[in-house]
C-alpha atoms as one frame of an Amber mdcrd trajectory, in Angstrom:
protein
 -12.836  -3.928  39.185 -15.538  -6.599  38.793 -14.561 -10.171  39.559 -15.185
 -11.478  36.044 -12.680  -8.986  34.629 -10.089  -9.750  37.302 -10.366 -13.501
  36.801 -10.484 -13.516  32.962  -8.425 -10.652  31.531  -7.592 -12.612  28.359
 -11.276 -13.165  27.737 -12.036  -9.466  28.104  -9.260  -8.524  25.667 -10.476
 -11.161  23.199 -14.010  -9.742  23.508 -12.705  -6.257  22.720 -10.679  -7.446
  19.710 -13.658  -9.374  18.362 -15.720  -6.187  18.579 -12.981  -4.292  16.747
 -13.023  -6.952  14.018 -16.825  -6.771  13.842 -16.772  -2.990  13.362 -14.009
  -3.168  10.759 -15.824  -5.937   8.880 -19.047  -3.924   8.882 -17.161  -0.943
   7.498 -15.501  -3.063   4.787 -18.786  -4.642   3.684 -20.592  -1.299   3.519
 -17.664   0.225   1.629 -17.833  -2.660  -0.865 -21.563  -2.051  -1.363 -20.959
   1.678  -1.823 -18.321   1.068  -4.489 -20.164  -1.660  -6.413 -23.724  -0.363
  -6.096 -25.933  -0.204  -9.169 -29.100   1.826  -8.790 -32.284   2.264 -10.794
 -32.500   6.044 -10.483 -31.086   8.993  -8.558 -33.676   8.903  -5.760 -32.949
   5.271  -4.926 -29.218   5.937  -5.113 -29.466   8.871  -2.714 -31.481   6.920
  -0.137 -29.246   3.872  -0.335 -26.003   5.850  -0.197 -27.143   7.695   2.926
 -27.977   4.412   4.650 -24.724   2.743   3.574 -22.607   5.766   4.533 -24.176
   6.039   7.986 -23.743   2.320   8.605 -20.107   2.406   7.439 -19.295   5.373
   9.667 -21.098   3.684  12.560 -19.008   0.538  12.091 -15.826   2.594  11.995
 -16.771   4.469  15.167 -17.715   1.184  16.864 -14.313  -0.301  16.039 -12.513
   2.871  17.127 -14.393   2.937  20.444 -13.377  -0.613  21.310  -9.808   0.000
  20.129  -9.482   3.001  22.442 -11.156   1.091  25.266  -8.695  -1.751  24.771
  -5.727   0.626  24.694  -6.714   2.310  27.931  -7.610  -0.856  29.815  -4.650
  -2.974  28.634  -2.351  -1.989  31.535  -5.069  -2.925  34.019  -5.667  -6.299
  32.391  -2.099  -7.529  32.646  -1.968 -10.993  34.169  -0.526 -11.110  37.644
   2.273 -13.669  38.017
């Protein structure tokens, strides 16, 4: 394991949880825009919804990736006493 991870396991876990929060926040914001969106016509709505949906799913996958990464690396990041 790299030295920076061995010496700062709390920092690595905090980094992972901040990335989880970032992905969840991105999902929540895009979901809010999807729900409250007002569009001029159907073509604009279709284009915007596709972009918002893809971004929301990307944020959810980003958060899930870091959550799984954190779950699998947590036993290895336990502080040695």
